[in-house]
C-alpha positions in Angstrom: -23.9 -22.9 -6.1 -23.7 -19.6 -4.1 -21.9 -16.7 -5.7 -19.5 -16.7 -2.7 -18.2 -20.1 -3.8 -17.3 -18.5 -7.1 -15.3 -15.9 -5.3 -13.2 -18.8 -3.8 -12.8 -20.4 -7.2 -11.5 -17.2 -8.7 -9.4 -16.2 -5.7 -7.8 -19.7 -5.3 -7.3 -20.2 -9.1 -9.3 -23.4 -9.5 -9.3 -23.0 -13.3 -7.8 -24.7 -16.3 -4.5 -23.2 -17.5 -5.7 -22.4 -21.1 -8.7 -20.1 -20.6 -10.7 -18.5 -23.4 -13.2 -15.7 -23.3 -16.6 -16.1 -25.0 -15.3 -14.3 -28.0 -12.5 -16.9 -28.4 -9.6 -14.8 -27.0 -6.9 -16.4 -24.8 -7.1 -15.2 -21.2 -4.3 -15.5 -18.7 -4.7 -14.4 -15.0 -1.5 -12.8 -13.8 -3.0 -11.5 -10.5 -6.6 -12.2 -9.5 -6.9 -8.9 -7.5 -8.0 -8.2 -3.9 -11.5 -9.0 -2.7 -13.6 -5.9 -2.4 -15.8 -5.5 0.7 -17.0 -2.0 -0.3 -19.3 -0.8 -3.1 -18.3 -1.8 -6.6 -16.8 -4.9 -8.3 -15.9 -8.1 -6.4 -12.1 -7.9 -7.0 -10.0 -4.8 -7.3 -6.6 -4.1 -9.0 -6.4 -7.4 -10.9 -3.9 -8.0 -13.7 -4.9 -10.2 -16.6 -3.8 -10.8 -20.2 -6.3 -11.0 -23.0 -5.0 -12.0 -26.5 -1.5 -11.0 -25.4 -2.5 -7.6 -24.1 -2.0 -6.9 -20.4 -4.9 -5.1 -18.6 -5.2 -3.8 -15.1 -8.6 -3.2 -13.4 -11.5 -4.8 -11.7 -13.2 -8.2 -11.9 -17.0 -8.7 -11.4 -18.2 -12.2 -10.7 -21.8 -13.6 -11.2 -23.5 -16.9 -11.5 -25.0 -15.9 -14.8 -24.2 -13.2 -17.4 -27.6 -11.5 -17.1 -27.0 -10.8 -13.4 -25.0 -7.8 -14.6 -28.2 -6.1 -15.8 -30.3 -7.6 -13.0 -27.9 -5.8 -10.5 -28.0 -2.6 -12.5 -24.2 -2.6 -13.0 -24.8 -1.3 -16.6 -26.0 1.9 -15.0 -23.4 2.2 -12.3 -20.2 4.1 -12.9 -18.5 2.2 -10.1 -18.2 -0.7 -12.5 -16.6 1.2 -15.4 -13.1 -0.1 -14.4 -14.1 -3.8 -14.8 -11.8 -5.5 -17.3 -13.3 -9.0 -17.2 -16.9 -10.2 -16.4 -16.5 -13.7 -14.9 -19.6 -15.9 -14.8 -20.3 -19.6 -14.1 -22.8 -19.9 -16.9 -23.5 -17.7 -19.9 -27.1 -16.9 -20.4 -26.9 -13.7 -22.4 -27.3 -12.9 -26.1 -23.9 -11.3 -26.6 -20.3 -12.4 -26.0 -19.4 -9.2 -24.2 -20.9 -7.1 -21.3 -21.7 -3.4 -21.7 -20.5 -1.0 -19.0 -22.1 2.3 -18.0 -19.7 4.3 -20.1 -20.3 2.2 -23.2 -17.2 -0.1 -23.0 -17.4 -3.7 -24.0 -16.1 -6.0 -21.3 -15.0 -9.6 -22.2 -16.8 -12.4 -20.6 -15.1 -15.5 -19.1 -17.6 -18.4 -18.6 -16.2 -20.9 -16.1 -18.5 -23.9 -16.4 -16.4 -25.8 -18.8 -13.1 -24.2 -17.7 -12.9 -25.3 -14.0 -9.9 -27.3 -12.8 -10.3 -31.1 -12.5 -10.4 -31.0 -8.7 -13.3 -28.5 -8.5 -16.0 -31.1 -9.3 -15.1 -33.0 -6.1 -15.2 -29.7 -4.2 -18.6 -28.8 -5.6 -20.0 -32.2 -4.8 -18.8 -32.2 -1.2 -19.6 -28.4 -0.8 -16.1 -27.9 0.7 -14.3 -24.6 0.8 -11.2 -24.8 -1.4 -7.9 -25.2 0.5 -5.5 -22.3 0.4 -3.2 -22.4 -2.7 0.4 -22.3 -1.8 2.0 -19.1 -3.2 5.6 -18.1 -2.7 6.7 -14.7 -1.4 10.4 -13.8 -1.2 9.9 -11.9 2.1 7.4 -14.0 4.0 7.6 -17.6 2.7 10.1 -20.2 4.0 11.5 -18.1 6.9 11.7 -19.0 10.6 9.2 -17.8 13.0 11.8 -15.6 14.8 12.6 -13.8 11.5 8.9 -13.5 10.7 8.3 -11.9 14.1 11.1 -9.4 13.6 9.8 -8.4 10.2 6.2 -8.0 11.3 7.1 -6.2 14.6 9.2 -3.7 12.7 6.5 -3.1 10.1 3.8 -3.0 12.7 5.7 -0.3 14.7 6.3 1.6 11.4 2.6 1.6 10.8 1.9 2.9 14.3 4.4 5.7 14.0 2.9 6.7 10.7 -0.5 7.1 12.4 1.1 9.2 15.1 2.8 11.3 12.4 -0.5 11.8 10.6 -2.2 12.9 13.8 0.7 15.3 14.5 0.2 16.9 11.1 -3.6 17.3 11.8 -2.8 18.8 15.2 -1.6 22.0 13.4 -5.3 22.4 12.3 -7.2 21.1 15.3 -7.1 20.8 19.1 -6.3 17.5 20.7 -10.0 17.2 21.6 -11.2 17.7 18.1 -8.5 15.4 16.8 -9.7 12.6 19.1 -13.3 13.4 18.2 -12.6 13.0 14.4 -10.6 9.9 15.0 -13.5 8.4 17.0 -15.9 9.1 14.2 -13.6 7.7 11.6 -13.5 4.5 13.6 -17.3 4.5 13.8 -17.5 4.1 10.0 -15.0 1.3 9.9 -14.4 0.0 7.4 -16.4 1.1 4.4 -17.7 4.5 5.7 -14.8 5.8 7.8 -14.4 8.8 5.5 -18.2 9.5 5.6 -18.4 9.4 9.4 -15.2 11.5 9.5 -17.0 14.1 7.3 -19.8 14.4 9.9 -17.3 15.1 12.7 -15.5 17.7 10.5 -18.8 19.4 9.5 -20.1 19.4 13.1 -17.0 20.2 15.1 -17.0 20.1 18.9 -16.7 23.9 19.1 -19.9 24.3 17.1 -21.7 21.6 19.1 -20.7 23.2 22.3 -22.4 26.4 21.2 -25.5 24.5 20.2 -25.7 22.8 23.7 -25.3 26.2 25.4 -28.3 27.4 23.4 -30.3 24.4 24.6 -29.6 21.5 22.2 -30.5 18.2 23.9 -28.7 14.9 23.2 -31.6 13.6 21.0 -31.3 16.6 18.7 -27.6 15.8 18.3 -28.5 12.3 17.3 -30.9 13.8 14.7 -28.1 16.0 13.4 -25.8 13.0 13.0 -28.4 10.7 11.4 -30.9 12.8 9.5 -28.6 15.6 8.5 -26.2 13.1 7.0 -28.9 11.5 4.9 -28.3 8.1 6.6 -31.7 7.7 8.3 -33.4 8.3 5.0 -31.5 5.4 3.4 -31.9 2.8 6.1 -34.6 3.9 8.6 -35.9 0.3 8.6 -33.0 -0.7 10.9 -34.7 1.0 13.9 -38.3 1.1 15.1 -40.6 3.3 13.0 -41.6 5.5 15.9 -37.9 6.3 16.7 -37.3 7.0 13.0 -40.3 9.4 13.0 -39.1 11.0 16.2 -35.6 11.7 14.7 -37.1 13.2 11.6 -39.4 15.5 13.7 -36.5 16.5 15.9 -34.3 17.4 12.9 -37.1 19.4 11.2 -37.7 21.3 14.5 -34.1 22.0 15.5 -32.8 25.5 14.8 -29.1 24.8 14.7 -28.2 23.1 11.5 -30.2 23.5 8.3 -27.8 22.3 5.6 -27.7 18.6 4.8 -24.4 16.9 4.3 -23.8 15.5 0.8 -22.5 12.0 1.9 -22.3 9.0 -0.4 -22.9 6.2 2.1 -21.5 2.8 1.2 -24.0 0.4 2.8 -23.6 -2.7 0.6 -22.7 -5.9 2.6 -22.9 -4.2 6.0 -24.4 -6.3 8.8 -27.2 -4.6 10.7 -25.4 -4.7 14.0 -22.4 -2.9 12.4 -24.5 -0.2 10.6 -23.2 3.4 11.0 -26.8 4.5 11.7 -26.9 2.6 15.0 -23.3 3.6 15.9 -24.1 7.3 15.4 -27.2 7.1 17.6 -25.2 5.3 20.2 -22.3 7.9 20.3 -24.6 11.0 20.4 -25.2 11.1 24.2 -21.5 10.4 25.0 -20.4 13.3 22.8 -23.2 15.5 24.2 -22.3 14.7 27.8 -18.7 15.8 27.3 -19.2 19.0 25.3 -18.8 21.1 28.5 -15.5 19.5 29.4 -12.8 17.6 27.4 -13.7 14.1 26.2 -10.1 13.2 25.5 -9.0 14.4 28.9 -11.8 12.4 30.5 -10.6 9.2 28.7 -6.9 9.9 29.6 -7.6 10.5 33.3 -9.8 7.4 33.5 -7.1 5.2 32.0 -4.1 6.8 33.6 -3.8 4.5 36.6 -3.6 1.4 34.3 -0.9 2.5 31.8 1.6 -0.1 33.2 -0.8 -3.0 32.8 -2.0 -3.6 29.2 -4.8 -6.0 30.3 -6.2 -3.6 32.9 -5.8 -0.6 30.6 -7.8 -2.2 27.9 -10.4 -3.5 30.4 -10.8 0.1 31.7 -11.2 1.3 28.2 -14.0 -1.2 27.5 -15.9 0.0 30.5 -16.2 3.4 28.9 -18.6 2.0 26.3 -21.5 0.9 28.3 -24.9 0.2 26.7 -26.9 3.4 25.8 -30.6 3.9 25.5 -31.1 7.4 24.2 -34.4 6.4 22.7 -36.7 4.1 24.7 -36.8 0.7 23.2 -33.5 1.1 21.3 -30.7 -0.1 23.6 -27.4 0.1 21.7 -23.8 -0.9 22.4 -20.6 -0.6 20.4 -19.4 -4.0 19.3 -16.0 -5.3 20.3 -14.6 -4.9 16.8 -15.3 -1.2 16.7 -14.1 -0.7 20.3 -10.8 -2.5 19.4 -10.5 -0.3 16.3 -10.9 2.8 18.4 -8.4 1.6 21.0 -5.7 0.4 18.6 -5.9 2.8 15.7 -7.1 6.0 17.4 -6.6 6.1 21.1 -3.1 4.6 21.4 -1.6 6.8 18.6 -3.3 9.9 20.1 -2.0 9.0 23.6 1.5 8.5 22.1 1.4 12.0 20.5 0.0 13.4 23.8 3.0 12.0 25.7 5.4 13.4 23.1 3.9 16.9 23.3 4.2 16.7 27.1 7.9 15.8 26.8 7.1 12.4 28.4 8.4 9.0 27.4 5.9 7.4 25.0 7.4 3.9 25.3 4.7 2.8 27.7 2.1 3.5 25.0 4.2 1.5 22.6 4.2 -1.4 25.1 0.4 -1.2 25.3 0.3 -1.4 21.5 2.8 -4.3 21.3 0.9 -6.3 23.9 -2.5 -6.0 22.4 -3.9 -9.3 21.3 -4.8 -10.1 17.7 -8.0 -8.7 16.2 -10.5 -10.5 14.1 -8.7 -11.1 10.8 -9.9 -9.1 7.7 -9.7 -9.9 4.0 -6.2 -8.5 3.7 -4.9 -10.7 6.6 -6.6 -13.7 4.9 -5.1 -12.8 1.5 -1.6 -12.4 2.9 -1.8 -15.7 4.8 -1.4 -17.6 1.5 2.3 -16.7 1.7 2.8 -18.4 5.1 2.2 -21.8 6.5 -0.6 -22.5 9.0 1.7 -22.1 12.1 2.9 -18.8 10.9 -0.6 -17.6 10.1 -1.6 -18.5 13.7 1.4 -16.5 14.9 0.4 -13.5 12.9 -3.1 -13.4 14.4 -1.8 -13.8 18.0 -0.9 -10.1 18.3 -2.3 -6.9 16.7 1.2 -5.5 16.0 1.9 -8.5 13.8 -1.4 -8.0 12.0 -0.6 -4.3 11.6 2.8 -5.3 10.2 1.0 -7.4 7.5 -1.2 -4.5 6.7 1.7 -2.2 6.4 3.6 -4.5 4.0 0.4 -5.0 2.0 -0.5 -1.4 1.6 3.1 -0.2 1.1 4.3 -2.9 -1.3 2.0 -5.8 -2.2 -0.9 -3.7 -3.4 1.4 -2.1 -6.0 3.4 -5.3 -6.7 6.6 -3.6 -5.5 8.4 -6.9 -4.5 11.9 -5.7 -5.1 11.3 -2.5 -3.0 9.8 -4.6 -0.3 12.9 -6.8 0.0 15.1 -3.7 0.3 13.0 -2.0 3.0 
């Protein structure tokens, strides 16, 4: 069995009702938590009851107990909030797991505590079907009502982004604001604060000075990748000769000598989505527009298409052509990150831009409302359990509906504020 299948078993609740830990205590799962795609335990913010005592924290899942030590979790402070170590099979000497801070974590061994239907699923290697869960807001409502709820929540999420950018505008220019938003999107979703830190530490005003002093585009790529410590961690993703060239460029460049203290989260990141490649890709584009205004360039390029959502998005996609700053390393931003830039950065910034000009931002809202659904993430999949398959399909048909789901989740579900959610 793969560990991923255990995630399904835990997430879908394919367990017997009367669970016991290895030390003989009764275990009741109140809330299984949210699947974690970043560094740390497999499920976050779980709620369980052990021997009548309610606990809130993280869940780590392994095939065997000793995998905890094999993965060095006993030396990793990111696992100090684990409240239950869930394993398929116990192969350790003790009935509890030791965390980095010396805490004893109860172990739940599943092999003899799986639900009756799981043997059939294991034999056929089928993915468990979604468990039906009731939600007072989303379950058992008409599609029209669901659309109204999600549209309102999606627009609320969009306006919250505009409000956040407006607050930052008191600190930055529009150009720097867009630059930082662009870099935040490059780190999506595990490293957005890390890539944002790069843009804040190397602002456009400073880079413009460096270019005036003779900095070429390749040196900028070295500042982004070597200066952030990223190349050192994952240089094998690019050809060795290019990695060596970046290191030499960084050591020789006279502009930036202080390395950035960034804690990169690189676990479970596919090579094509790695921030190292994205930073190398974006360097020549940033360098090219240091002498003008990159946001103004984007706005002027897309201006003619504002009334046509499809053409507006198509023109935006053309901005991100394949780059080959280093010979033998052609790179292109994937559609997922392009969509993230368009939906979560460009459109809110354009809306704010229109407002500051005293123009009507409703055209931007229409671009946002018309945008088709993105690839669903783990939160969308998690929230789909509260809806029927037809409603799930409806949610994924438009980005504004997906954004509405995210707004509801982050605002209410993540904190179990069901009553507040119904009043909103």
